[in-house]
N, C-alpha and C positions, 0 to 999 in steps of 0.2 A: 951084357953089362947092365946092372941095375941102375935107374936114375935115383938121385937121392929124394926122399920124402919131403915135400914142402909142408912145413907146419906153421901155423900162425900161433901168435899169443893168446891166451884164454882171454885176456882184456880186450883185444880187437874183436874176438868173436863175441863177447858179451856187448860191445858197443854196436855192432852190426844188428844183433837181435833187438836191442833197445831201440834203435833207430827205425828198424822195421815196424816195431810194434807202435812206435810214435807216429808213423806215416799212417797206418791203418786207422789209429785214433783221430788222427787229424782228417781223415777222410769221412770216416762214420759219424762222429758226433755231429757235425755241422748238417749232414744230411737228415739226421734224427730231429734235429731242431727245426729245420724247415719244414719237416712234416708235420710236426706239432703245431707250428705258427699257422701253416695252411688250414689244418684241421680246426683249430680254435677260430679262424676267421669264418670258415664255413658254418661252424656251428653257431656264432654269433649272428651271422646273417640269417640263418635258418630260425633262430628264435626271435628276432626282430620281425620277420615275416609272421611268425605264430602270434606275436603280440599284435601286429597289425590286425590279424583275423579275430583276435580277442576283442580288439577295439571295435571292429566291425559287428560283432556279436552284441557288444555293449549298446551300440547304436541301434540295433534291431529292438533291443529290450526297453530302451530308454529314450528314444527318438533324439539323441545328443551324443556328441563323443564325450569321453572322459577327459577331464582336464588333467588329471595327474595318474600316475602308475597306481597308487594306493587305492583309487576308485576301482580300476580294473582288477586289482588283486581281491578286493571284498567282492566284486561281482562273479570273479571265477570261481571263489571258494562257495559261493551260495547258488551257482548256475550248474545244474547236473550234467547238461550237454557239454559244457566246457571241460568239467572235471572228468568226464568219459574220454574226451580227446587226450586229455593230459596222461590218463591212466593208459589208454592204448600206445601212446609214445613210450611210455615207461616200459610196457610189455615189450615192444619192438626192441627197445635198447637191451633188455635183459636177456633176450634170446641169443643164443650163439647162432653164427650164420651157418647154418646146416643146409645140406642139399635140398632139404624139403621146405626149409624157411626161406631159402634164398636162392633160387634157381639161376639167377644171373651171376652170382657171386660177387657182386658188388655190395658196397656197405649200405645198410639200409638207412642210415642217418650220416651226416658228414663227420661228426666227431663223437662216435657212438661210444667211447669209454667214460664219457661224463655223465654221471647219472641223472636222470630227469626227475625232478620233483615239482610240484606247484611253484615252489619259490624260485627254482634254477631257471625257469623260463623267463624271468624278470631281470636276469643277471647276465653280464657279458662272461663268458667262460675264462677269458684270460685272467682278470683279477676279481671277478665276482661282485663288481660294481652295477648297481641298478641302473637300467636304461632310463634314458630321458624321453619325457612326451612334451614336446614343443608345440603349445598352441599357436596357429597362424591365424592371419586375417580370414575374416568370413568364416568362423566356426571351423576351419582346417585344423590338421595336425601334422606332426612329422615325430617318428620315433627315431632317436639318435643312440649309437652306441657311445657310452660315456668315456671310453678310453682316450687317453692322451699318449702322443707318441713318445716313445722312450725305449728303455732297454733293461734287462736284468742280468746281472752276473750269474752264469751257471758253474763254470769251472775256473778257478784260480789256481796258480802256482807261485808260491813266494810272493804274494800280494799283487801278482800280475794278472790281469784278466785274459785267460785263454780263449773261452768261449762266452758269448753273451747271446740272450735270447731277446730279439726285439719285438716290440708290439707296436702297432699303430692303430688308429681309429678304423673301425671296420665299416664305417659308413652311417647310412640313414635309410629309411623307408618312409614316404609320405602317403597322404590320403589316396592319391591317385595311384597308389601302388608302383610309384616311381622310385627308383633306388639310386644310390650313388655309385653303385658298383657296376 
């Protein structure tokens, strides 16, 4: 004796497929957003430490620390050794991670998809705003990320925000190479 074949409506099958895609979407997109946020934070901190080293080179050349970012920018453009450091960073970023170039299979820089130029080293990768050099007492300095805590809408549906990318201040580095992270 044959059992009757159970059939569902086409609408219920379509709803199941749509719900399955929605679940995958709801799990995949936030993980990608978090990866980008972590990469931007790591790149921002990498750039602040690079700016700290540029400030140290400025001190060696002028026997005082730069008061502003524009002084370091002018110094970096005219200092061949600093330009060589930036060019080597740009070369590292432009290379693909091949087995001969990167034997450990780890990324060469934290957020290596961001292009490196002279100007980009002075900006936070999240929004592209310039870093702040804050003079402190006794000729000391601190380099701060200019970001303010907030968020940016990434995906909306019917004027409802589905996913947001959050951004936070990435910290600071000071003359003693102390960091806030």
